[in-house]
C-alpha positions in Angstrom: -43.8 -39.3 -84.6 -42.0 -40.0 -81.4 -42.9 -43.3 -79.7 -42.1 -44.0 -76.1 -42.6 -47.6 -75.0 -42.6 -48.3 -71.3 -42.3 -51.9 -70.2 -43.4 -53.1 -66.8 -42.2 -56.1 -64.8 -45.0 -56.6 -62.3 -45.6 -53.2 -60.7 -42.2 -51.7 -61.7 -41.0 -50.2 -64.9 -38.3 -52.6 -66.2 -37.3 -50.8 -69.4 -38.2 -48.0 -71.7 -37.5 -47.2 -75.4 -37.9 -43.9 -77.2 -37.7 -43.8 -81.0 -38.5 -41.7 -83.9 -38.8 -38.0 -84.6 -41.7 -35.6 -84.1 -41.4 -34.1 -87.6 -42.5 -30.7 -86.4 -39.2 -28.9 -87.4 -35.7 -29.7 -88.7 -33.5 -31.9 -86.5 -32.0 -29.9 -83.8 -34.8 -27.4 -83.8 -37.8 -29.6 -83.0 -39.3 -28.5 -79.7 -41.2 -31.8 -79.3 -38.1 -33.9 -79.8 -36.3 -31.6 -77.4 -39.0 -32.0 -74.7 -39.1 -35.8 -74.9 -35.3 -35.9 -75.0 -35.0 -33.7 -71.9 -37.5 -35.9 -69.9 -35.7 -39.1 -70.9 -32.2 -37.8 -70.4 -33.1 -36.4 -67.0 -34.5 -39.9 -66.0 -31.2 -41.5 -67.2 -29.2 -39.0 -65.1 -31.3 -39.7 -62.1 -30.9 -43.4 -62.4 -27.1 -43.1 -62.9 -26.9 -40.8 -59.8 -29.1 -42.7 -57.4 -28.9 -46.4 -58.2 -26.1 -48.7 -57.0 -26.5 -50.8 -60.2 -26.2 -49.1 -63.6 -28.9 -49.8 -66.2 -28.1 -50.9 -69.7 -28.4 -47.9 -72.0 -28.2 -47.7 -75.8 -28.5 -44.4 -77.7 -28.5 -44.1 -81.4 -28.6 -40.6 -82.9 -29.6 -39.6 -86.4 -32.4 -40.5 -88.7 -33.1 -43.8 -86.8 -33.0 -42.1 -83.4 -33.4 -44.5 -80.5 -32.9 -44.5 -76.7 -33.3 -47.7 -74.9 -32.9 -48.3 -71.1 -33.1 -51.7 -69.4 -32.9 -51.9 -65.6 -31.1 -54.9 -64.1 -33.5 -57.7 -63.2 -31.7 -58.3 -59.9 -31.9 -54.8 -58.4 -32.2 -54.6 -54.6 -35.4 -53.2 -53.0 -33.8 -49.8 -52.4 -32.7 -49.4 -56.0 -36.2 -50.6 -57.2 -37.9 -48.0 -55.1 -35.6 -45.2 -56.4 -36.0 -46.3 -60.0 -39.8 -46.5 -59.5 -39.9 -42.8 -58.4 -37.6 -41.6 -61.2 -39.3 -43.6 -63.9 -42.9 -43.0 -62.9 -42.1 -39.3 -63.0 -40.7 -39.7 -66.5 -43.8 -41.6 -67.5 -46.0 -38.8 -66.1 -44.1 -36.2 -68.1 -44.3 -38.3 -71.3 -48.0 -38.9 -70.9 -48.5 -35.2 -70.3 -46.8 -34.4 -73.6 -48.9 -37.1 -75.4 -52.1 -35.6 -74.0 -51.1 -32.1 -75.2 -49.5 -33.0 -78.5 -50.9 -36.4 -79.7 -49.9 -35.7 -83.3 -46.2 -35.7 -82.2 -45.8 -38.0 -79.2 -47.2 -41.5 -78.5 -46.7 -43.4 -75.3 -47.3 -47.2 -75.2 -47.5 -48.9 -71.8 -46.8 -52.7 -71.9 -47.6 -54.8 -68.8 
């Protein structure tokens, strides 16, 4: 199962972690892994393009797949607003996948 954990700091998303595999098909052919990956990678691209400060990102591929993104704690208000838009959209996409395919995708929200 893919687990996406979204961590909040107050009203803002401060970090997210995505780990695991859906187990629906072989690696590289799993549509659920591809869907989650596309949503997360698009969020990372948006953050990199629109924020003045770069978030800390760690990606591990393979059997112990992991993607972790931590936003800087000292972001300015403009960057916090942009990050909020990007990451709340990511959260909505992941929650939609969880709703449609709960056997493959789990989203945990930590406040």
